[in-house]
KOLDREN-499851 format. One line per field, with one value per atom (N, C-alpha, C, CB): residue number from 1; residue in three letters; x, y, z. Coordinates in Angstrom, 2 decimals, m for minus. Glycine has a CB too. Example, Ala and Ser with C-alpha at 12.3 -4.5 7.8 and 13.67 -1.06 7.14 Angstrom:
REM residues 2
drennu (1, 1, 1, 1, 2, 2, 2, 2)
kolmi (ala, ala, ala, ala, ser, ser, ser, ser)
east (13.19, 12.30, 13.20, 11.31, 12.85, 13.67, 12.90, 14.08)
north (m5.69, m4.50, m3.30, m4.47, m2.25, m1.06, 0.03, m0.60)
up (7.80, 7.80, 7.80, 9.05, 7.08, 7.14, 7.87, 5.72)
END
This chain:
REM residues 124
drennu (1, 1, 1, 1, 2, 2, 2, 2, 3, 3, 3, 3, 4, 4, 4, 4, 5, 5, 5, 5, 6, 6, 6, 6, 7, 7, 7, 7, 8, 8, 8, 8, 9, 9, 9, 9, 10, 10, 10, 10, 11, 11, 11, 11, 12, 12, 12, 12, 13, 13, 13, 13, 14, 14, 14, 14, 15, 15, 15, 15, 16, 16, 16, 16, 17, 17, 17, 17, 18, 18, 18, 18, 19, 19, 19, 19, 20, 20, 20, 20, 21, 21, 21, 21, 22, 22, 22, 22, 23, 23, 23, 23, 24, 24, 24, 24, 25, 25, 25, 25, 26, 26, 26, 26, 27, 27, 27, 27, 28, 28, 28, 28, 29, 29, 29, 29, 30, 30, 30, 30, 31, 31, 31, 31, 32, 32, 32, 32, 33, 33, 33, 33, 34, 34, 34, 34, 35, 35, 35, 35, 36, 36, 36, 36, 37, 37, 37, 37, 38, 38, 38, 38, 39, 39, 39, 39, 40, 40, 40, 40, 41, 41, 41, 41, 42, 42, 42, 42, 43, 43, 43, 43, 44, 44, 44, 44, 45, 45, 45, 45, 46, 46, 46, 46, 47, 47, 47, 47, 48, 48, 48, 48, 49, 49, 49, 49, 50, 50, 50, 50, 51, 51, 51, 51, 52, 52, 52, 52, 53, 53, 53, 53, 54, 54, 54, 54, 55, 55, 55, 55, 56, 56, 56, 56, 57, 57, 57, 57, 58, 58, 58, 58, 59, 59, 59, 59, 60, 60, 60, 60, 61, 61, 61, 61, 62, 62, 62, 62, 63, 63, 63, 63, 64, 64, 64, 64, 65, 65, 65, 65, 66, 66, 66, 66, 67, 67, 67, 67, 68, 68, 68, 68, 69, 69, 69, 69, 70, 70, 70, 70, 71, 71, 71, 71, 72, 72, 72, 72, 73, 73, 73, 73, 74, 74, 74, 74, 75, 75, 75, 75, 76, 76, 76, 76, 77, 77, 77, 77, 78, 78, 78, 78, 79, 79, 79, 79, 80, 80, 80, 80, 81, 81, 81, 81, 82, 82, 82, 82, 83, 83, 83, 83, 84, 84, 84, 84, 85, 85, 85, 85, 86, 86, 86, 86, 87, 87, 87, 87, 88, 88, 88, 88, 89, 89, 89, 89, 90, 90, 90, 90, 91, 91, 91, 91, 92, 92, 92, 92, 93, 93, 93, 93, 94, 94, 94, 94, 95, 95, 95, 95, 96, 96, 96, 96, 97, 97, 97, 97, 98, 98, 98, 98, 99, 99, 99, 99, 100, 100, 100, 100, 101, 101, 101, 101, 102, 102, 102, 102, 103, 103, 103, 103, 104, 104, 104, 104, 105, 105, 105, 105, 106, 106, 106, 106, 107, 107, 107, 107, 108, 108, 108, 108, 109, 109, 109, 109, 110, 110, 110, 110, 111, 111, 111, 111, 112, 112, 112, 112, 113, 113, 113, 113, 114, 114, 114, 114, 115, 115, 115, 115, 116, 116, 116, 116, 117, 117, 117, 117, 118, 118, 118, 118, 119, 119, 119, 119, 120, 120, 120, 120, 121, 121, 121, 121, 122, 122, 122, 122, 123, 123, 123, 123, 124, 124, 124, 124)
kolmi (met, met, met, met, ser, ser, ser, ser, ser, ser, ser, ser, thr, thr, thr, thr, ser, ser, ser, ser, arg, arg, arg, arg, arg, arg, arg, arg, his, his, his, his, arg, arg, arg, arg, gly, gly, gly, gly, arg, arg, arg, arg, arg, arg, arg, arg, arg, arg, arg, arg, gly, gly, gly, gly, gly, gly, gly, gly, ser, ser, ser, ser, arg, arg, arg, arg, arg, arg, arg, arg, ser, ser, ser, ser, ala, ala, ala, ala, ser, ser, ser, ser, leu, leu, leu, leu, arg, arg, arg, arg, gly, gly, gly, gly, gln, gln, gln, gln, ala, ala, ala, ala, asn, asn, asn, asn, lys, lys, lys, lys, pro, pro, pro, pro, thr, thr, thr, thr, pro, pro, pro, pro, pro, pro, pro, pro, cys, cys, cys, cys, glu, glu, glu, glu, val, val, val, val, cys, cys, cys, cys, asn, asn, asn, asn, glu, glu, glu, glu, pro, pro, pro, pro, ile, ile, ile, ile, lys, lys, lys, lys, asp, asp, asp, asp, ile, ile, ile, ile, ser, ser, ser, ser, thr, thr, thr, thr, ala, ala, ala, ala, ile, ile, ile, ile, ala, ala, ala, ala, lys, lys, lys, lys, pro, pro, pro, pro, asp, asp, asp, asp, ser, ser, ser, ser, ser, ser, ser, ser, leu, leu, leu, leu, pro, pro, pro, pro, ile, ile, ile, ile, his, his, his, his, phe, phe, phe, phe, glu, glu, glu, glu, cys, cys, cys, cys, ala, ala, ala, ala, leu, leu, leu, leu, asp, asp, asp, asp, ile, ile, ile, ile, val, val, val, val, ser, ser, ser, ser, lys, lys, lys, lys, glu, glu, glu, glu, leu, leu, leu, leu, asn, asn, asn, asn, pro, pro, pro, pro, arg, arg, arg, arg, asp, asp, asp, asp, asp, asp, asp, asp, glu, glu, glu, glu, lys, lys, lys, lys, ile, ile, ile, ile, ile, ile, ile, ile, tyr, tyr, tyr, tyr, leu, leu, leu, leu, gly, gly, gly, gly, lys, lys, lys, lys, gly, gly, gly, gly, ser, ser, ser, ser, phe, phe, phe, phe, ala, ala, ala, ala, ala, ala, ala, ala, val, val, val, val, lys, lys, lys, lys, leu, leu, leu, leu, glu, glu, glu, glu, ala, ala, ala, ala, tyr, tyr, tyr, tyr, arg, arg, arg, arg, arg, arg, arg, arg, lys, lys, lys, lys, arg, arg, arg, arg, leu, leu, leu, leu, ile, ile, ile, ile, val, val, val, val, arg, arg, arg, arg, ser, ser, ser, ser, gln, gln, gln, gln, val, val, val, val, asp, asp, asp, asp, trp, trp, trp, trp, glu, glu, glu, glu, asn, asn, asn, asn, thr, thr, thr, thr, glu, glu, glu, glu, asn, asn, asn, asn, arg, arg, arg, arg, gly, gly, gly, gly, asp, asp, asp, asp, trp, trp, trp, trp, arg, arg, arg, arg, ile, ile, ile, ile, gly, gly, gly, gly, leu, leu, leu, leu, lys, lys, lys, lys, thr, thr, thr, thr, ser, ser, ser, ser, ile, ile, ile, ile, leu, leu, leu, leu)
east (39.97, 38.59, 38.55, 37.80, 37.63, 37.50, 36.68, 36.86, 36.78, 36.06, 34.55, 36.51, 34.08, 32.63, 32.06, 32.30, 32.80, 32.26, 32.26, 33.08, 33.17, 33.17, 31.95, 34.46, 31.57, 30.43, 29.12, 30.33, 29.04, 27.79, 27.80, 27.49, 28.83, 28.90, 27.75, 30.26, 27.06, 25.99, 24.65, 26.40, 24.59, 23.31, 22.48, 23.52, 21.22, 20.30, 20.01, 19.00, 20.00, 19.66, 18.16, 20.38, 17.66, 16.23, 15.49, 15.64, 14.23, 13.35, 13.56, 11.93, 12.78, 12.89, 12.36, 12.15, 12.84, 12.42, 11.09, 13.49, 10.25, 9.01, 9.32, 7.92, 8.59, 8.84, 8.46, 8.05, 8.99, 8.75, 7.27, 9.60, 6.58, 5.17, 4.29, 4.69, 4.76, 3.96, 4.27, 4.18, 5.36, 5.70, 4.69, 7.12, 4.13, 3.17, 1.81, 3.72, 1.55, 0.28, m0.70, 0.52, m0.31, m1.13, m2.47, m0.38, m2.51, m3.73, m4.51, m3.41, m4.02, m4.70, m5.83, m3.70, m7.00, m8.11, m7.85, m9.43, m8.37, m8.23, m9.56, m7.79, m9.59, m10.85, m11.23, m10.74, m12.52, m12.94, m12.82, m14.38, m12.56, m12.52, m13.96, m11.84, m14.17, m15.52, m16.02, m15.54, m15.12, m15.52, m15.85, m14.40, m14.93, m15.12, m15.49, m13.87, m15.49, m15.82, m14.87, m17.21, m13.73, m12.69, m11.84, m11.80, m11.28, m10.43, m9.15, m10.09, m8.71, m7.46, m6.36, m7.51, m5.58, m4.59, m3.41, m4.09, m2.97, m1.85, m2.36, m0.62, m2.71, m3.33, m2.38, m3.79, m1.07, m0.13, m0.20, 1.29, m0.82, m0.98, m2.34, m0.77, m3.18, m4.53, m4.48, m5.46, m5.55, m5.70, m7.10, m5.46, m7.27, m8.56, m9.52, m8.38, m10.78, m11.82, m12.19, m13.07, m12.34, m12.52, m13.76, m12.59, m14.87, m16.10, m16.23, m17.28, m15.61, m15.79, m14.49, m16.42, m13.35, m12.02, m11.78, m11.85, m12.56, m12.35, m11.34, m13.68, m10.60, m9.56, m10.15, m8.62, m9.54, m9.88, m8.57, m10.78, m8.65, m7.46, m6.96, m7.78, m5.66, m5.08, m5.57, m3.54, m5.68, m6.13, m7.58, m6.00, m8.42, m9.81, m9.85, m10.63, m9.02, m8.95, m8.45, m8.03, m7.46, m6.92, m7.98, m5.71, m8.81, m9.90, m10.92, m10.61, m11.29, m12.26, m11.70, m12.64, m10.44, m9.81, m9.67, m8.43, m9.32, m9.16, m10.49, m8.54, m11.60, m12.91, m13.26, m13.99, m12.85, m13.15, m12.33, m12.89, m11.03, m10.16, m10.27, m8.72, m10.72, m10.90, m9.65, m12.14, m8.55, m7.31, m7.42, m6.15, m6.76, m6.71, m5.73, m6.30, m5.60, m4.69, m3.23, m4.86, m2.89, m1.50, m1.23, m1.13, m2.09, m1.95, m1.93, m3.09, m1.43, m1.32, m1.74, 0.13, m2.42, m2.79, m1.68, m4.19, m1.17, m0.12, m0.50, 1.23, 0.15, m0.04, 1.09, m0.06, 0.74, 1.73, 2.24, 1.16, 1.44, 1.79, 0.86, 3.24, 0.80, m0.07, m1.52, 0.43, m1.96, m3.36, m3.77, m4.19, m2.83, m3.16, m2.83, m2.40, m3.74, m3.55, m3.55, m4.65, m2.93, m2.90, m2.88, m1.68, m3.43, m3.32, m2.16, m4.67, m1.14, 0.05, 0.26, 1.30, 0.96, 1.27, 2.25, 1.87, 1.95, 2.74, 4.14, 2.03, 4.25, 5.57, 6.49, 5.41, 5.96, 6.76, 7.07, 6.03, 6.14, 6.35, 7.52, 5.08, 7.62, 8.73, 10.06, 8.49, 10.04, 11.27, 11.53, 11.19, 10.74, 10.86, 10.59, 12.24, 9.69, 9.16, 7.66, 9.52, 7.07, 5.64, 4.93, 5.31, 4.03, 3.13, 1.75, 3.23, 1.26, 0.00, m1.15, 0.00, m2.10, m3.30, m4.34, m3.87, m4.57, m5.53, m5.09, m6.96, m5.52, m5.10, m6.31, m4.01, m6.32, m7.39, m6.75, m8.24, m7.19, m6.77, m7.73, m6.75, m7.27, m8.14, m8.39, m7.54, m7.32, m7.47, m7.68, m6.24, m8.48, m8.69, m7.59, m10.13, m6.64, m5.49, m5.84, m4.39, m6.94, m7.32, m8.12, m8.14, m8.87, m9.69, m9.05, m11.15, m8.13, m7.45, m8.30, m6.07, m8.34, m9.11, m8.40, m9.39, m9.16, m8.58, m7.67, m9.69, m7.95, m7.13, m5.71, m7.77, m5.52, m4.18, m3.37, m4.27, m4.04, m3.36, m2.86, m4.31, m3.68, m3.27, m2.14, m4.44, m2.16, m1.10, 0.22, m1.48, 0.17, 1.38, 2.06, 1.05, 1.29, 1.88, 2.35, 0.89, 1.73, 2.15, 3.44, 1.06, 3.76, 5.00, 6.19, 4.93, 6.01, 7.11, 7.34, 6.83)
north (m12.35, m12.76, m14.14, m11.74, m14.93, m16.25, m16.15, m17.25, m17.17, m17.14, m17.19, m18.30, m17.81, m17.88, m16.53, m18.91, m15.73, m14.42, m13.46, m13.82, m13.64, m12.80, m13.09, m13.02, m14.35, m14.70, m14.14, m16.21, m13.97, m13.53, m12.07, m14.38, m11.34, m9.93, m9.15, m9.33, m8.38, m7.53, m8.22, m6.95, m9.51, m10.20, m10.05, m11.68, m9.98, m9.85, m11.23, m9.16, m11.31, m12.56, m12.65, m12.71, m13.84, m14.03, m14.36, m12.79, m14.09, m14.46, m13.60, m14.37, m13.89, m13.16, m11.75, m13.90, m10.88, m9.49, m9.32, m8.59, m8.47, m8.16, m7.17, m7.58, m7.27, m6.36, m4.93, m6.79, m3.97, m2.55, m2.20, m1.66, m2.86, m2.53, m3.03, m3.12, m4.01, m4.55, m3.89, m6.02, m3.16, m2.51, m1.43, m1.93, m1.49, m0.47, m0.59, 0.87, m1.64, m1.78, m2.69, m2.32, m3.26, m4.28, m3.72, m4.87, m2.51, m1.98, m1.07, m1.23, m0.87, 0.03, m0.71, 0.61, m0.07, m0.73, m0.80, 0.01, m1.85, m2.00, m1.64, m3.46, m0.56, m0.16, m1.14, 1.28, m1.30, m2.18, m1.50, m2.65, m2.29, m1.80, m1.51, m2.84, m0.38, 0.01, m0.84, 1.47, m1.49, m2.28, m3.72, m2.27, m4.38, m5.80, m6.06, m6.56, m5.03, m5.11, m5.98, m5.63, m6.36, m7.08, m6.04, m7.97, m6.39, m5.42, m5.13, m5.93, m3.89, m3.49, m3.69, m2.00, m4.74, m5.10, m4.14, m6.51, m3.70, m2.75, m1.48, m3.36, m0.50, 0.73, 1.52, 1.62, 1.29, 2.02, 1.59, 1.82, 0.46, 0.01, 0.37, m1.49, 1.03, 1.38, 2.60, 1.65, 2.77, 3.92, 4.47, 3.52, 5.77, 6.40, 6.21, 7.90, 5.92, 5.82, 7.23, 5.05, 7.48, 8.85, 9.57, 8.83, 8.88, 9.57, 9.82, 8.78, 8.96, 9.11, 9.39, 7.87, 9.23, 9.38, 8.40, 10.80, 7.33, 6.29, 5.28, 5.59, 4.61, 3.68, 2.39, 3.35, 1.91, 0.60, m0.11, 0.73, m1.42, m2.18, m1.71, m3.71, m1.71, m1.35, m2.32, m1.36, m3.60, m4.61, m4.35, m6.02, m3.89, m3.56, m2.39, m3.24, m1.38, m0.23, m0.66, 0.87, m1.56, m2.05, m2.82, m2.95, m3.60, m4.32, m3.36, m5.26, m2.32, m1.35, m0.59, m0.36, m0.18, 0.56, m0.32, 1.10, m1.60, m2.47, m2.72, m3.81, m2.73, m2.85, m1.56, m3.16, m0.43, 0.87, 1.09, 2.01, 0.76, 1.00, m0.11, 1.12, m1.29, m2.42, m2.62, m2.19, m3.08, m3.23, m4.30, m3.56, m4.04, m5.02, m6.13, m4.35, m7.13, m8.25, m7.81, m9.34, m6.78, m6.33, m5.17, m5.91, m4.99, m3.89, m4.40, m2.88, m3.54, m3.84, m2.61, m4.29, m2.80, m1.70, m1.54, m1.96, m0.31, m0.04, 1.18, 0.20, 1.28, 2.44, 3.42, 2.02, 4.64, 5.64, 6.41, 6.61, 6.44, 7.21, 8.39, 7.69, 8.92, 10.06, 9.81, 11.33, 8.56, 8.23, 8.04, 9.26, 7.81, 7.65, 6.24, 8.68, 5.68, 4.40, 4.63, 3.37, 3.71, 3.85, 2.48, 4.68, 2.43, 1.26, 1.52, 0.98, 0.67, 0.86, m0.36, 1.11, m0.16, m1.25, m2.20, m0.72, m3.49, m4.49, m4.63, m5.83, m4.58, m4.71, m3.56, m4.72, m2.35, m1.20, m1.26, 0.10, m1.79, m1.93, m2.86, m2.44, m3.94, m4.89, m4.26, m6.14, m3.32, m2.63, m1.39, m2.23, m1.22, m0.10, 1.25, m0.10, 1.24, 2.47, 2.45, 2.61, 3.57, 3.60, 4.28, 4.31, 3.54, 4.10, 4.01, 3.33, 5.14, 5.19, 5.37, 6.33, 4.42, 4.54, 5.39, 3.16, 5.11, 5.90, 5.95, 5.31, 7.00, 7.23, 7.61, 8.32, 7.17, 7.49, 8.10, 6.23, 9.31, 9.91, 9.41, 11.48, 8.46, 7.77, 8.58, 6.43, 8.97, 9.67, 11.16, 9.43, 11.75, 13.18, 13.77, 13.55, 14.47, 14.97, 16.15, 15.37, 16.83, 17.98, 17.58, 18.95, 16.50, 16.05, 14.81, 15.76, 15.03, 13.92, 13.41, 14.36, 12.10, 11.52, 11.68, 10.05, 11.67, 11.78, 10.59, 11.88, 9.45, 8.27, 8.46, 7.03, 9.27, 9.56, 10.42, 10.26, 11.38, 12.26, 11.43, 13.39, 10.54, 9.66, 8.74, 8.83, 8.29, 7.41, 8.16, 6.86, 9.40, 10.20, 10.42, 11.55, 10.68, 10.91, 9.63, 11.60, 8.48, 7.23, 6.68, 6.20, 7.05, 6.59, 7.34, 6.76, 8.63, 9.45, 9.11, 10.92)
up (22.00, 21.84, 21.19, 21.00, 21.66, 21.05, 19.77, 22.04, 18.95, 17.67, 17.86, 16.80, 18.95, 19.16, 19.54, 20.24, 20.29, 20.67, 19.48, 21.82, 18.54, 17.34, 16.46, 16.54, 16.40, 15.56, 16.10, 15.44, 17.40, 18.01, 18.41, 19.21, 18.03, 18.40, 17.77, 17.98, 18.59, 18.09, 17.91, 16.82, 18.12, 17.96, 19.21, 17.63, 19.03, 20.14, 20.72, 19.69, 22.02, 22.66, 22.85, 24.01, 22.83, 23.08, 21.80, 23.71, 21.82, 20.71, 19.48, 21.14, 18.50, 17.24, 17.40, 16.11, 16.57, 16.59, 15.86, 15.96, 16.40, 15.69, 14.58, 16.65, 13.51, 12.40, 12.79, 11.15, 12.08, 12.38, 12.23, 11.48, 11.31, 11.10, 12.24, 9.79, 13.02, 14.11, 15.45, 14.21, 15.56, 16.81, 17.13, 16.75, 18.30, 18.73, 18.08, 18.45, 17.32, 16.61, 17.35, 15.22, 18.49, 19.14, 19.62, 20.32, 20.13, 20.70, 19.76, 21.94, 18.56, 17.62, 16.91, 16.59, 16.79, 16.10, 14.60, 16.38, 13.98, 12.53, 11.89, 12.15, 11.11, 10.48, 9.37, 9.92, 9.13, 8.05, 6.69, 8.27, 5.68, 4.30, 3.88, 3.33, 3.24, 2.82, 1.66, 2.44, 0.94, m0.22, 0.18, m1.28, 0.89, 1.21, 2.67, 0.87, 3.51, 4.94, 5.75, 5.10, 5.20, 5.95, 6.69, 5.01, 7.85, 8.56, 7.78, 9.97, 7.83, 7.20, 8.25, 6.68, 8.11, 9.12, 9.14, 8.89, 7.99, 7.91, 7.24, 7.12, 8.04, 7.54, 6.64, 8.71, 6.76, 5.92, 4.46, 6.43, 4.17, 2.79, 2.21, 2.70, 2.99, 2.54, 1.63, 3.74, 0.87, m0.02, 0.20, m1.54, 0.03, 0.30, m0.86, 0.60, m0.54, m1.56, m2.01, m1.02, m3.30, m3.79, m3.26, m5.27, m3.16, m2.78, m1.27, m3.24, m0.44, 1.00, 1.75, 1.55, 1.12, 1.73, 2.87, 2.23, 2.94, 3.95, 3.42, 4.31, 4.31, 3.84, 3.27, 4.98, 2.21, 1.64, 1.32, 0.36, 1.13, 0.75, m0.62, 0.72, m0.79, m2.08, m3.15, m2.01, m2.82, m3.78, m4.22, m3.18, m3.27, m3.62, m4.59, m2.35, m4.34, m5.25, m6.63, m4.68, m6.65, m7.92, m8.71, m7.67, m8.02, m8.69, m9.30, m7.70, m8.56, m9.06, m10.26, m7.94, m10.17, m11.27, m12.50, m10.85, m12.30, m13.46, m14.17, m13.04, m13.42, m14.06, m14.81, m13.01, m14.24, m14.86, m16.13, m13.86, m16.07, m17.22, m18.27, m16.77, m17.86, m18.77, m19.65, m19.64, m19.07, m19.84, m20.92, m18.91, m22.04, m23.13, m22.74, m24.48, m23.61, m23.32, m23.27, m24.37, m24.03, m24.08, m23.11, m25.49, m22.09, m21.15, m19.71, m21.33, m18.84, m17.43, m16.64, m17.05, m15.51, m14.62, m13.59, m13.92, m13.46, m12.49, m11.65, m13.20, m10.49, m9.62, m9.90, m8.10, m10.28, m10.63, m9.42, m11.64, m8.36, m7.17, m7.01, m7.24, m5.80, m5.47, m5.85, m6.16, m5.68, m5.90, m7.35, m5.32, m8.26, m9.68, m10.16, m10.53, m10.94, m11.61, m13.11, m11.20, m13.86, m15.31, m15.98, m15.76, m17.18, m18.04, m18.98, m18.82, m18.92, m19.74, m20.63, m18.86, m21.73, m22.64, m21.95, m23.98, m21.97, m21.27, m21.86, m21.32, m23.16, m23.82, m23.40, m25.36, m23.38, m22.96, m21.48, m23.29, m20.69, m19.24, m18.96, m18.55, m19.71, m19.54, m19.91, m20.38, m20.83, m21.24, m20.39, m22.70, m19.33, m18.39, m19.04, m17.78, m20.01, m20.60, m20.38, m22.14, m20.17, m19.95, m21.11, m18.65, m21.72, m22.73, m22.11, m24.13, m21.63, m20.89, m21.87, m19.85, m21.84, m22.67, m21.97, m23.01, m20.68, m19.92, m18.46, m20.04, m17.77, m16.40, m15.56, m16.32, m14.30, m13.36, m12.12, m12.99, m11.77, m10.51, m9.44, m10.58, m8.65, m7.71, m6.44, m7.35, m5.75, m4.47, m4.67, m3.60, m3.81, m3.79, m2.90, m3.27, m3.50, m2.74, m1.85, m3.68, m2.12, m1.30, m0.07, m2.13, m0.15, 0.97, 1.59, 0.52, 2.51, 3.19, 4.33, 3.70, 4.49, 5.59, 6.92, 5.31, 8.00, 9.34, 9.65, 10.39, 9.06, 9.32, 8.80, 8.68, 7.75, 7.24, 8.21, 5.88, 8.83, 9.78, 10.96, 10.27, 11.46, 12.55, 12.14, 13.03, 10.91, 10.39, 10.31, 9.01, 9.88, 9.74, 11.09, 9.10, 12.13, 13.45, 14.10, 14.34, 13.78, 14.41, 13.81, 14.28, 12.57, 11.94, 12.49, 10.42, 12.73, 13.24, 14.66, 13.10)
END
């Protein structure tokens, strides 16, 4: 084998590869965010609004939670997972310890939106 064929072994010829999140997404409609009315381009990053279970941008949810929790100067709002946000001490956060001052359970885990069911089947 020549040295040039070794360098190119396994590489795909042609244009650049589309990312995994864009494959098969060309014809799918993008629902609007209920908070800002902008389209949600990547539905896998959306989070359900508590009162309606409709998808909204994660950043919109973070803005609403930060206004609700009103973090102090030495605190940071973080996402804990499973639809929960918390205000934690910044100093402890930097040391990878969590001292939670207050917590908000944002998503209703019992009332899942239909958009989540469709998302689950499209990923598989």
